mmCIF file of the C-alpha atoms, coordinates in Angstrom:
data_MODEL
# 
_entry.id   MODEL 
# 
loop_
_atom_site.group_PDB 
_atom_site.id 
_atom_site.type_symbol 
_atom_site.label_atom_id 
_atom_site.label_alt_id 
_atom_site.label_comp_id 
_atom_site.label_asym_id 
_atom_site.label_entity_id 
_atom_site.label_seq_id 
_atom_site.pdbx_PDB_ins_code 
_atom_site.Cartn_x 
_atom_site.Cartn_y 
_atom_site.Cartn_z 
_atom_site.occupancy 
_atom_site.B_iso_or_equiv 
_atom_site.pdbx_formal_charge 
_atom_site.auth_seq_id 
_atom_site.auth_comp_id 
_atom_site.auth_asym_id 
_atom_site.auth_atom_id 
_atom_site.pdbx_PDB_model_num 
ATOM 1   C CA . UNK A 1 1   ? 115.283 42.812 102.234 1.00 0.00 ? 1   UNK A CA 1 
ATOM 2   C CA . UNK A 1 2   ? 114.409 42.440 106.094 1.00 0.00 ? 2   UNK A CA 1 
ATOM 3   C CA . UNK A 1 3   ? 111.473 43.920 107.434 1.00 0.00 ? 3   UNK A CA 1 
ATOM 4   C CA . UNK A 1 4   ? 111.834 46.942 109.712 1.00 0.00 ? 4   UNK A CA 1 
ATOM 5   C CA . UNK A 1 5   ? 111.756 46.572 113.210 1.00 0.00 ? 5   UNK A CA 1 
ATOM 6   C CA . UNK A 1 6   ? 108.889 48.448 115.198 1.00 0.00 ? 6   UNK A CA 1 
ATOM 7   C CA . UNK A 1 7   ? 108.433 48.752 118.783 1.00 0.00 ? 7   UNK A CA 1 
ATOM 8   C CA . UNK A 1 8   ? 105.798 46.388 120.286 1.00 0.00 ? 8   UNK A CA 1 
ATOM 9   C CA . UNK A 1 9   ? 102.363 47.408 121.627 1.00 0.00 ? 9   UNK A CA 1 
ATOM 10  C CA . UNK A 1 10  ? 101.795 47.914 125.122 1.00 0.00 ? 10  UNK A CA 1 
ATOM 11  C CA . UNK A 1 11  ? 100.092 49.468 127.938 1.00 0.00 ? 11  UNK A CA 1 
ATOM 12  C CA . UNK A 1 12  ? 101.089 52.151 130.503 1.00 0.00 ? 12  UNK A CA 1 
ATOM 13  C CA . UNK A 1 13  ? 99.057  52.376 133.600 1.00 0.00 ? 13  UNK A CA 1 
ATOM 14  C CA . UNK A 1 14  ? 100.021 54.793 136.602 1.00 0.00 ? 14  UNK A CA 1 
ATOM 15  C CA . UNK A 1 15  ? 97.604  54.239 139.553 1.00 0.00 ? 15  UNK A CA 1 
ATOM 16  C CA . UNK A 1 16  ? 94.436  52.680 140.010 1.00 0.00 ? 16  UNK A CA 1 
ATOM 17  C CA . UNK A 1 17  ? 92.316  55.738 139.059 1.00 0.00 ? 17  UNK A CA 1 
ATOM 18  C CA . UNK A 1 18  ? 93.963  56.792 135.675 1.00 0.00 ? 18  UNK A CA 1 
ATOM 19  C CA . UNK A 1 19  ? 93.100  56.109 132.099 1.00 0.00 ? 19  UNK A CA 1 
ATOM 20  C CA . UNK A 1 20  ? 95.418  53.128 130.674 1.00 0.00 ? 20  UNK A CA 1 
ATOM 21  C CA . UNK A 1 21  ? 98.008  54.752 128.236 1.00 0.00 ? 21  UNK A CA 1 
ATOM 22  C CA . UNK A 1 22  ? 98.899  53.376 125.053 1.00 0.00 ? 22  UNK A CA 1 
ATOM 23  C CA . UNK A 1 23  ? 102.699 52.488 124.880 1.00 0.00 ? 23  UNK A CA 1 
ATOM 24  C CA . UNK A 1 24  ? 105.270 51.311 122.513 1.00 0.00 ? 24  UNK A CA 1 
ATOM 25  C CA . UNK A 1 25  ? 107.948 49.258 123.555 1.00 0.00 ? 25  UNK A CA 1 
ATOM 26  C CA . UNK A 1 26  ? 110.875 49.578 122.162 1.00 0.00 ? 26  UNK A CA 1 
ATOM 27  C CA . UNK A 1 27  ? 113.211 46.611 123.582 1.00 0.00 ? 27  UNK A CA 1 
ATOM 28  C CA . UNK A 1 28  ? 115.534 45.505 120.694 1.00 0.00 ? 28  UNK A CA 1 
ATOM 29  C CA . UNK A 1 29  ? 118.859 47.661 119.804 1.00 0.00 ? 29  UNK A CA 1 
ATOM 30  C CA . UNK A 1 30  ? 117.169 48.810 116.700 1.00 0.00 ? 30  UNK A CA 1 
ATOM 31  C CA . UNK A 1 31  ? 113.792 50.060 117.903 1.00 0.00 ? 31  UNK A CA 1 
ATOM 32  C CA . UNK A 1 32  ? 115.649 51.820 120.495 1.00 0.00 ? 32  UNK A CA 1 
ATOM 33  C CA . UNK A 1 33  ? 118.477 53.568 118.202 1.00 0.00 ? 33  UNK A CA 1 
ATOM 34  C CA . UNK A 1 34  ? 115.411 54.957 116.371 1.00 0.00 ? 34  UNK A CA 1 
ATOM 35  C CA . UNK A 1 35  ? 113.007 55.720 118.912 1.00 0.00 ? 35  UNK A CA 1 
ATOM 36  C CA . UNK A 1 36  ? 110.982 58.885 118.150 1.00 0.00 ? 36  UNK A CA 1 
ATOM 37  C CA . UNK A 1 37  ? 113.258 60.017 115.270 1.00 0.00 ? 37  UNK A CA 1 
ATOM 38  C CA . UNK A 1 38  ? 111.384 60.701 112.291 1.00 0.00 ? 38  UNK A CA 1 
ATOM 39  C CA . UNK A 1 39  ? 108.067 61.415 114.102 1.00 0.00 ? 39  UNK A CA 1 
ATOM 40  C CA . UNK A 1 40  ? 105.790 64.424 114.359 1.00 0.00 ? 40  UNK A CA 1 
ATOM 41  C CA . UNK A 1 41  ? 104.371 63.234 117.801 1.00 0.00 ? 41  UNK A CA 1 
ATOM 42  C CA . UNK A 1 42  ? 103.117 60.377 119.749 1.00 0.00 ? 42  UNK A CA 1 
ATOM 43  C CA . UNK A 1 43  ? 99.904  58.770 120.776 1.00 0.00 ? 43  UNK A CA 1 
ATOM 44  C CA . UNK A 1 44  ? 100.691 57.857 124.351 1.00 0.00 ? 44  UNK A CA 1 
ATOM 45  C CA . UNK A 1 45  ? 104.338 56.944 125.086 1.00 0.00 ? 45  UNK A CA 1 
ATOM 46  C CA . UNK A 1 46  ? 107.401 54.954 124.425 1.00 0.00 ? 46  UNK A CA 1 
ATOM 47  C CA . UNK A 1 47  ? 109.259 52.795 126.674 1.00 0.00 ? 47  UNK A CA 1 
ATOM 48  C CA . UNK A 1 48  ? 113.239 52.163 126.078 1.00 0.00 ? 48  UNK A CA 1 
ATOM 49  C CA . UNK A 1 49  ? 114.437 49.169 127.669 1.00 0.00 ? 49  UNK A CA 1 
ATOM 50  C CA . UNK A 1 50  ? 117.260 48.512 129.082 1.00 0.00 ? 50  UNK A CA 1 
ATOM 51  C CA . UNK A 1 51  ? 117.890 52.287 128.467 1.00 0.00 ? 51  UNK A CA 1 
ATOM 52  C CA . UNK A 1 52  ? 119.700 54.871 131.150 1.00 0.00 ? 52  UNK A CA 1 
ATOM 53  C CA . UNK A 1 53  ? 119.879 58.277 129.268 1.00 0.00 ? 53  UNK A CA 1 
ATOM 54  C CA . UNK A 1 54  ? 118.332 59.833 125.787 1.00 0.00 ? 54  UNK A CA 1 
ATOM 55  C CA . UNK A 1 55  ? 118.889 62.393 123.658 1.00 0.00 ? 55  UNK A CA 1 
ATOM 56  C CA . UNK A 1 56  ? 116.441 64.820 121.371 1.00 0.00 ? 56  UNK A CA 1 
ATOM 57  C CA . UNK A 1 57  ? 119.092 65.191 118.696 1.00 0.00 ? 57  UNK A CA 1 
ATOM 58  C CA . UNK A 1 58  ? 116.814 64.945 115.074 1.00 0.00 ? 58  UNK A CA 1 
ATOM 59  C CA . UNK A 1 59  ? 113.423 65.254 117.244 1.00 0.00 ? 59  UNK A CA 1 
ATOM 60  C CA . UNK A 1 60  ? 110.671 67.755 115.730 1.00 0.00 ? 60  UNK A CA 1 
ATOM 61  C CA . UNK A 1 61  ? 109.329 67.974 119.177 1.00 0.00 ? 61  UNK A CA 1 
ATOM 62  C CA . UNK A 1 62  ? 110.071 68.354 122.811 1.00 0.00 ? 62  UNK A CA 1 
ATOM 63  C CA . UNK A 1 63  ? 110.006 65.356 125.110 1.00 0.00 ? 63  UNK A CA 1 
ATOM 64  C CA . UNK A 1 64  ? 109.063 64.637 128.957 1.00 0.00 ? 64  UNK A CA 1 
ATOM 65  C CA . UNK A 1 65  ? 111.165 62.026 130.060 1.00 0.00 ? 65  UNK A CA 1 
ATOM 66  C CA . UNK A 1 66  ? 110.890 59.553 133.187 1.00 0.00 ? 66  UNK A CA 1 
ATOM 67  C CA . UNK A 1 67  ? 113.677 57.365 134.256 1.00 0.00 ? 67  UNK A CA 1 
ATOM 68  C CA . UNK A 1 68  ? 112.716 54.208 136.063 1.00 0.00 ? 68  UNK A CA 1 
ATOM 69  C CA . UNK A 1 69  ? 114.273 51.828 138.209 1.00 0.00 ? 69  UNK A CA 1 
ATOM 70  C CA . UNK A 1 70  ? 114.391 48.088 138.152 1.00 0.00 ? 70  UNK A CA 1 
ATOM 71  C CA . UNK A 1 71  ? 111.096 47.730 139.567 1.00 0.00 ? 71  UNK A CA 1 
ATOM 72  C CA . UNK A 1 72  ? 109.437 50.616 137.407 1.00 0.00 ? 72  UNK A CA 1 
ATOM 73  C CA . UNK A 1 73  ? 109.659 53.282 140.264 1.00 0.00 ? 73  UNK A CA 1 
ATOM 74  C CA . UNK A 1 74  ? 110.231 56.842 138.685 1.00 0.00 ? 74  UNK A CA 1 
ATOM 75  C CA . UNK A 1 75  ? 113.862 58.115 139.639 1.00 0.00 ? 75  UNK A CA 1 
ATOM 76  C CA . UNK A 1 76  ? 113.780 61.296 137.827 1.00 0.00 ? 76  UNK A CA 1 
ATOM 77  C CA . UNK A 1 77  ? 111.486 63.505 135.423 1.00 0.00 ? 77  UNK A CA 1 
ATOM 78  C CA . UNK A 1 78  ? 112.572 65.731 133.096 1.00 0.00 ? 78  UNK A CA 1 
ATOM 79  C CA . UNK A 1 79  ? 111.398 67.889 130.072 1.00 0.00 ? 79  UNK A CA 1 
ATOM 80  C CA . UNK A 1 80  ? 113.662 68.071 127.131 1.00 0.00 ? 80  UNK A CA 1 
ATOM 81  C CA . UNK A 1 81  ? 113.531 70.671 124.378 1.00 0.00 ? 81  UNK A CA 1 
ATOM 82  C CA . UNK A 1 82  ? 115.019 69.351 120.824 1.00 0.00 ? 82  UNK A CA 1 
ATOM 83  C CA . UNK A 1 83  ? 118.593 69.120 120.220 1.00 0.00 ? 83  UNK A CA 1 
ATOM 84  C CA . UNK A 1 84  ? 119.601 68.281 123.931 1.00 0.00 ? 84  UNK A CA 1 
ATOM 85  C CA . UNK A 1 85  ? 121.470 65.188 125.304 1.00 0.00 ? 85  UNK A CA 1 
ATOM 86  C CA . UNK A 1 86  ? 120.282 63.828 128.480 1.00 0.00 ? 86  UNK A CA 1 
ATOM 87  C CA . UNK A 1 87  ? 122.936 63.107 131.542 1.00 0.00 ? 87  UNK A CA 1 
ATOM 88  C CA . UNK A 1 88  ? 122.961 59.139 132.316 1.00 0.00 ? 88  UNK A CA 1 
ATOM 89  C CA . UNK A 1 89  ? 121.124 58.025 135.235 1.00 0.00 ? 89  UNK A CA 1 
ATOM 90  C CA . UNK A 1 90  ? 123.107 55.293 136.491 1.00 0.00 ? 90  UNK A CA 1 
ATOM 91  C CA . UNK A 1 91  ? 120.377 53.479 138.656 1.00 0.00 ? 91  UNK A CA 1 
ATOM 92  C CA . UNK A 1 92  ? 117.691 53.697 135.446 1.00 0.00 ? 92  UNK A CA 1 
ATOM 93  C CA . UNK A 1 93  ? 116.894 50.845 133.754 1.00 0.00 ? 93  UNK A CA 1 
ATOM 94  C CA . UNK A 1 94  ? 114.280 51.754 131.709 1.00 0.00 ? 94  UNK A CA 1 
ATOM 95  C CA . UNK A 1 95  ? 113.159 55.107 130.008 1.00 0.00 ? 95  UNK A CA 1 
ATOM 96  C CA . UNK A 1 96  ? 109.645 56.786 129.441 1.00 0.00 ? 96  UNK A CA 1 
ATOM 97  C CA . UNK A 1 97  ? 108.978 59.073 126.328 1.00 0.00 ? 97  UNK A CA 1 
ATOM 98  C CA . UNK A 1 98  ? 106.111 61.361 125.725 1.00 0.00 ? 98  UNK A CA 1 
ATOM 99  C CA . UNK A 1 99  ? 105.273 64.612 124.376 1.00 0.00 ? 99  UNK A CA 1 
ATOM 100 C CA . UNK A 1 100 ? 106.121 67.478 126.628 1.00 0.00 ? 100 UNK A CA 1 
ATOM 101 C CA . UNK A 1 101 ? 103.562 67.880 129.459 1.00 0.00 ? 101 UNK A CA 1 
ATOM 102 C CA . UNK A 1 102 ? 102.258 64.446 128.718 1.00 0.00 ? 102 UNK A CA 1 
ATOM 103 C CA . UNK A 1 103 ? 103.752 62.200 131.565 1.00 0.00 ? 103 UNK A CA 1 
ATOM 104 C CA . UNK A 1 104 ? 102.799 65.281 133.861 1.00 0.00 ? 104 UNK A CA 1 
ATOM 105 C CA . UNK A 1 105 ? 98.990  65.090 133.296 1.00 0.00 ? 105 UNK A CA 1 
ATOM 106 C CA . UNK A 1 106 ? 99.255  61.336 133.783 1.00 0.00 ? 106 UNK A CA 1 
ATOM 107 C CA . UNK A 1 107 ? 100.553 61.399 137.137 1.00 0.00 ? 107 UNK A CA 1 
ATOM 108 C CA . UNK A 1 108 ? 104.178 60.278 136.284 1.00 0.00 ? 108 UNK A CA 1 
ATOM 109 C CA . UNK A 1 109 ? 106.303 62.158 139.122 1.00 0.00 ? 109 UNK A CA 1 
ATOM 110 C CA . UNK A 1 110 ? 109.120 61.096 141.550 1.00 0.00 ? 110 UNK A CA 1 
ATOM 111 C CA . UNK A 1 111 ? 108.633 57.879 143.276 1.00 0.00 ? 111 UNK A CA 1 
ATOM 112 C CA . UNK A 1 112 ? 105.621 56.918 141.821 1.00 0.00 ? 112 UNK A CA 1 
ATOM 113 C CA . UNK A 1 113 ? 105.375 53.213 140.328 1.00 0.00 ? 113 UNK A CA 1 
ATOM 114 C CA . UNK A 1 114 ? 104.120 52.550 137.328 1.00 0.00 ? 114 UNK A CA 1 
ATOM 115 C CA . UNK A 1 115 ? 102.673 49.213 135.676 1.00 0.00 ? 115 UNK A CA 1 
ATOM 116 C CA . UNK A 1 116 ? 103.906 47.920 132.053 1.00 0.00 ? 116 UNK A CA 1 
ATOM 117 C CA . UNK A 1 117 ? 102.001 45.353 130.255 1.00 0.00 ? 117 UNK A CA 1 
ATOM 118 C CA . UNK A 1 118 ? 102.649 44.202 126.813 1.00 0.00 ? 118 UNK A CA 1 
ATOM 119 C CA . UNK A 1 119 ? 101.582 41.240 124.308 1.00 0.00 ? 119 UNK A CA 1 
ATOM 120 C CA . UNK A 1 120 ? 103.628 39.466 122.954 1.00 0.00 ? 120 UNK A CA 1 
ATOM 121 C CA . UNK A 1 121 ? 105.666 39.128 126.225 1.00 0.00 ? 121 UNK A CA 1 
ATOM 122 C CA . UNK A 1 122 ? 108.475 41.768 126.185 1.00 0.00 ? 122 UNK A CA 1 
ATOM 123 C CA . UNK A 1 123 ? 110.959 40.669 128.797 1.00 0.00 ? 123 UNK A CA 1 
ATOM 124 C CA . UNK A 1 124 ? 111.439 44.141 130.696 1.00 0.00 ? 124 UNK A CA 1 
ATOM 125 C CA . UNK A 1 125 ? 113.910 43.400 133.152 1.00 0.00 ? 125 UNK A CA 1 
ATOM 126 C CA . UNK A 1 126 ? 112.378 44.064 136.849 1.00 0.00 ? 126 UNK A CA 1 
ATOM 127 C CA . UNK A 1 127 ? 108.853 44.053 135.227 1.00 0.00 ? 127 UNK A CA 1 
ATOM 128 C CA . UNK A 1 128 ? 107.529 40.722 136.490 1.00 0.00 ? 128 UNK A CA 1 
ATOM 129 C CA . UNK A 1 129 ? 104.083 40.787 137.764 1.00 0.00 ? 129 UNK A CA 1 
ATOM 130 C CA . UNK A 1 130 ? 104.962 41.933 141.222 1.00 0.00 ? 130 UNK A CA 1 
ATOM 131 C CA . UNK A 1 131 ? 107.396 44.273 140.255 1.00 0.00 ? 131 UNK A CA 1 
ATOM 132 C CA . UNK A 1 132 ? 104.929 46.112 137.973 1.00 0.00 ? 132 UNK A CA 1 
ATOM 133 C CA . UNK A 1 133 ? 102.206 46.374 139.826 1.00 0.00 ? 133 UNK A CA 1 
ATOM 134 C CA . UNK A 1 134 ? 100.832 49.863 140.651 1.00 0.00 ? 134 UNK A CA 1 
ATOM 135 C CA . UNK A 1 135 ? 100.482 51.120 144.194 1.00 0.00 ? 135 UNK A CA 1 
ATOM 136 C CA . UNK A 1 136 ? 97.040  49.975 144.249 1.00 0.00 ? 136 UNK A CA 1 
ATOM 137 C CA . UNK A 1 137 ? 97.471  46.159 144.550 1.00 0.00 ? 137 UNK A CA 1 
ATOM 138 C CA . UNK A 1 138 ? 93.711  45.588 144.259 1.00 0.00 ? 138 UNK A CA 1 
ATOM 139 C CA . UNK A 1 139 ? 93.557  47.860 141.042 1.00 0.00 ? 139 UNK A CA 1 
ATOM 140 C CA . UNK A 1 140 ? 91.817  45.163 137.901 1.00 0.00 ? 140 UNK A CA 1 
ATOM 141 C CA . UNK A 1 141 ? 94.544  44.278 135.844 1.00 0.00 ? 141 UNK A CA 1 
ATOM 142 C CA . UNK A 1 142 ? 94.744  46.349 132.112 1.00 0.00 ? 142 UNK A CA 1 
ATOM 143 C CA . UNK A 1 143 ? 93.916  44.834 129.156 1.00 0.00 ? 143 UNK A CA 1 
ATOM 144 C CA . UNK A 1 144 ? 97.147  44.102 127.266 1.00 0.00 ? 144 UNK A CA 1 
ATOM 145 C CA . UNK A 1 145 ? 98.653  44.532 124.045 1.00 0.00 ? 145 UNK A CA 1 
ATOM 146 C CA . UNK A 1 146 ? 97.021  45.870 120.767 1.00 0.00 ? 146 UNK A CA 1 
ATOM 147 C CA . UNK A 1 147 ? 93.920  45.339 122.284 1.00 0.00 ? 147 UNK A CA 1 
ATOM 148 C CA . UNK A 1 148 ? 94.552  48.050 125.269 1.00 0.00 ? 148 UNK A CA 1 
ATOM 149 C CA . UNK A 1 149 ? 94.648  50.693 122.073 1.00 0.00 ? 149 UNK A CA 1 
ATOM 150 C CA . UNK A 1 150 ? 91.096  49.781 121.343 1.00 0.00 ? 150 UNK A CA 1 
ATOM 151 C CA . UNK A 1 151 ? 88.959  52.013 123.575 1.00 0.00 ? 151 UNK A CA 1 
ATOM 152 C CA . UNK A 1 152 ? 90.789  55.254 122.681 1.00 0.00 ? 152 UNK A CA 1 
ATOM 153 C CA . UNK A 1 153 ? 90.547  54.330 118.991 1.00 0.00 ? 153 UNK A CA 1 
ATOM 154 C CA . UNK A 1 154 ? 86.904  54.050 118.842 1.00 0.00 ? 154 UNK A CA 1 
ATOM 155 C CA . UNK A 1 155 ? 86.523  56.811 121.273 1.00 0.00 ? 155 UNK A CA 1 
ATOM 156 C CA . UNK A 1 156 ? 88.933  59.491 119.114 1.00 0.00 ? 156 UNK A CA 1 
ATOM 157 C CA . UNK A 1 157 ? 87.910  58.175 115.447 1.00 0.00 ? 157 UNK A CA 1 
ATOM 158 C CA . UNK A 1 158 ? 84.305  57.414 115.858 1.00 0.00 ? 158 UNK A CA 1 
ATOM 159 C CA . UNK A 1 159 ? 84.307  53.835 114.246 1.00 0.00 ? 159 UNK A CA 1 
ATOM 160 C CA . UNK A 1 160 ? 83.984  50.497 116.151 1.00 0.00 ? 160 UNK A CA 1 
ATOM 161 C CA . UNK A 1 161 ? 87.736  48.331 115.846 1.00 0.00 ? 161 UNK A CA 1 
ATOM 162 C CA . UNK A 1 162 ? 85.916  45.761 113.575 1.00 0.00 ? 162 UNK A CA 1 
ATOM 163 C CA . UNK A 1 163 ? 85.426  48.347 110.755 1.00 0.00 ? 163 UNK A CA 1 
ATOM 164 C CA . UNK A 1 164 ? 89.115  49.406 111.026 1.00 0.00 ? 164 UNK A CA 1 
ATOM 165 C CA . UNK A 1 165 ? 90.132  45.605 110.852 1.00 0.00 ? 165 UNK A CA 1 
ATOM 166 C CA . UNK A 1 166 ? 87.950  45.017 107.783 1.00 0.00 ? 166 UNK A CA 1 
ATOM 167 C CA . UNK A 1 167 ? 89.509  47.796 106.132 1.00 0.00 ? 167 UNK A CA 1 
ATOM 168 C CA . UNK A 1 168 ? 93.099  46.247 107.044 1.00 0.00 ? 168 UNK A CA 1 
ATOM 169 C CA . UNK A 1 169 ? 92.447  43.179 105.594 1.00 0.00 ? 169 UNK A CA 1 
ATOM 170 C CA . UNK A 1 170 ? 90.717  44.423 102.200 1.00 0.00 ? 170 UNK A CA 1 
ATOM 171 C CA . UNK A 1 171 ? 93.741  46.522 101.524 1.00 0.00 ? 171 UNK A CA 1 
ATOM 172 C CA . UNK A 1 172 ? 95.875  45.211 98.670  1.00 0.00 ? 172 UNK A CA 1 
ATOM 173 C CA . UNK A 1 173 ? 98.700  46.020 100.963 1.00 0.00 ? 173 UNK A CA 1 
ATOM 174 C CA . UNK A 1 174 ? 100.211 43.189 103.131 1.00 0.00 ? 174 UNK A CA 1 
ATOM 175 C CA . UNK A 1 175 ? 103.376 44.255 105.004 1.00 0.00 ? 175 UNK A CA 1 
ATOM 176 C CA . UNK A 1 176 ? 102.991 45.472 108.188 1.00 0.00 ? 176 UNK A CA 1 
ATOM 177 C CA . UNK A 1 177 ? 104.822 48.914 107.868 1.00 0.00 ? 177 UNK A CA 1 
ATOM 178 C CA . UNK A 1 178 ? 103.185 49.473 104.692 1.00 0.00 ? 178 UNK A CA 1 
ATOM 179 C CA . UNK A 1 179 ? 99.586  49.094 106.387 1.00 0.00 ? 179 UNK A CA 1 
ATOM 180 C CA . UNK A 1 180 ? 100.498 51.205 109.413 1.00 0.00 ? 180 UNK A CA 1 
ATOM 181 C CA . UNK A 1 181 ? 101.683 54.094 106.955 1.00 0.00 ? 181 UNK A CA 1 
ATOM 182 C CA . UNK A 1 182 ? 98.300  53.400 104.738 1.00 0.00 ? 182 UNK A CA 1 
ATOM 183 C CA . UNK A 1 183 ? 96.392  54.245 108.009 1.00 0.00 ? 183 UNK A CA 1 
ATOM 184 C CA . UNK A 1 184 ? 98.300  57.159 108.833 1.00 0.00 ? 184 UNK A CA 1 
ATOM 185 C CA . UNK A 1 185 ? 98.217  58.871 105.549 1.00 0.00 ? 185 UNK A CA 1 
ATOM 186 C CA . UNK A 1 186 ? 94.805  58.019 104.277 1.00 0.00 ? 186 UNK A CA 1 
ATOM 187 C CA . UNK A 1 187 ? 92.616  57.921 107.281 1.00 0.00 ? 187 UNK A CA 1 
ATOM 188 C CA . UNK A 1 188 ? 94.332  60.123 109.737 1.00 0.00 ? 188 UNK A CA 1 
ATOM 189 C CA . UNK A 1 189 ? 95.436  57.592 112.182 1.00 0.00 ? 189 UNK A CA 1 
ATOM 190 C CA . UNK A 1 190 ? 98.133  57.976 114.758 1.00 0.00 ? 190 UNK A CA 1 
ATOM 191 C CA . UNK A 1 191 ? 101.365 55.571 114.881 1.00 0.00 ? 191 UNK A CA 1 
ATOM 192 C CA . UNK A 1 192 ? 100.621 53.974 117.904 1.00 0.00 ? 192 UNK A CA 1 
ATOM 193 C CA . UNK A 1 193 ? 96.817  53.641 117.075 1.00 0.00 ? 193 UNK A CA 1 
ATOM 194 C CA . UNK A 1 194 ? 97.670  52.160 113.436 1.00 0.00 ? 194 UNK A CA 1 
ATOM 195 C CA . UNK A 1 195 ? 100.230 49.812 114.689 1.00 0.00 ? 195 UNK A CA 1 
ATOM 196 C CA . UNK A 1 196 ? 98.124  48.275 117.307 1.00 0.00 ? 196 UNK A CA 1 
ATOM 197 C CA . UNK A 1 197 ? 95.449  47.674 114.824 1.00 0.00 ? 197 UNK A CA 1 
ATOM 198 C CA . UNK A 1 198 ? 97.665  46.491 112.479 1.00 0.00 ? 198 UNK A CA 1 
ATOM 199 C CA . UNK A 1 199 ? 99.395  44.006 114.539 1.00 0.00 ? 199 UNK A CA 1 
ATOM 200 C CA . UNK A 1 200 ? 96.265  42.694 116.273 1.00 0.00 ? 200 UNK A CA 1 
ATOM 201 C CA . UNK A 1 201 ? 94.799  42.082 112.553 1.00 0.00 ? 201 UNK A CA 1 
ATOM 202 C CA . UNK A 1 202 ? 97.754  40.213 111.350 1.00 0.00 ? 202 UNK A CA 1 
ATOM 203 C CA . UNK A 1 203 ? 97.963  38.291 114.203 1.00 0.00 ? 203 UNK A CA 1 
ATOM 204 C CA . UNK A 1 204 ? 94.519  37.024 114.567 1.00 0.00 ? 204 UNK A CA 1 
ATOM 205 C CA . UNK A 1 205 ? 94.758  36.052 110.565 1.00 0.00 ? 205 UNK A CA 1 
ATOM 206 C CA . UNK A 1 206 ? 98.091  34.294 111.017 1.00 0.00 ? 206 UNK A CA 1 
ATOM 207 C CA . UNK A 1 207 ? 96.288  32.082 114.051 1.00 0.00 ? 207 UNK A CA 1 
ATOM 208 C CA . UNK A 1 208 ? 93.690  31.127 111.746 1.00 0.00 ? 208 UNK A CA 1 
# 
C-alpha cells in the first residue's frame, strides 16, 4: 500500500522581531487536496503551494488565510468560517492557512513579505533566498526544517527533544504516520510537533 503523503515541515518568519512559526508545506497535489481536512486545529500554519484559492468545506474550525504573490508578499488576508468557498486571487501563487486570528497575531498583513524555510528543500516558486527574505535583510537566518519546531516543543511539553526522540525510537511502531498518530493520541502532541519529531528522528536514523 502506498504510504500517505504528508506536508513537509518548515518555518514561517514574519519580520525580524517575531518568533518563527512552525509551518507545514503542502507542495504536492495530494497534500494540497487534503489540506487541513479532518484536523481539529493546527500548531502554526500550513502553506499551500502553488495555490490561488481555498475552501473550508468539511473543516471543523474557521481559518484565517493569506494570499501570497510569487515574491511571498501578502496580497490579501481573509477570515473564512467553515463551509465557505474563497474567491480565486489570480495574482496569488501561494496560500497560508492558520486558525482564525493567528495570522493577525503574527503580523501577517497586506504588503508584508514573509520568509519560508524548509528542509528537505521544497521548491516554492519565487521563494529563492532573495525573494523569501523578510523586510529586515540583516535578520539572523531561522533554524530550518523539523528542528525549527524544537524550541516550541520543549517549551510547551516540558521535555527535551532528545527524550521525545528516545520515545520514538523505542516505540514498536515504525511507519511515519503511525508514529505521528501515536504521539498525538498517547502523549498529546499537536500534529505539527509530532510530525517534526518523527521526520527528524527517522531521517537521523536513516543517515546512520
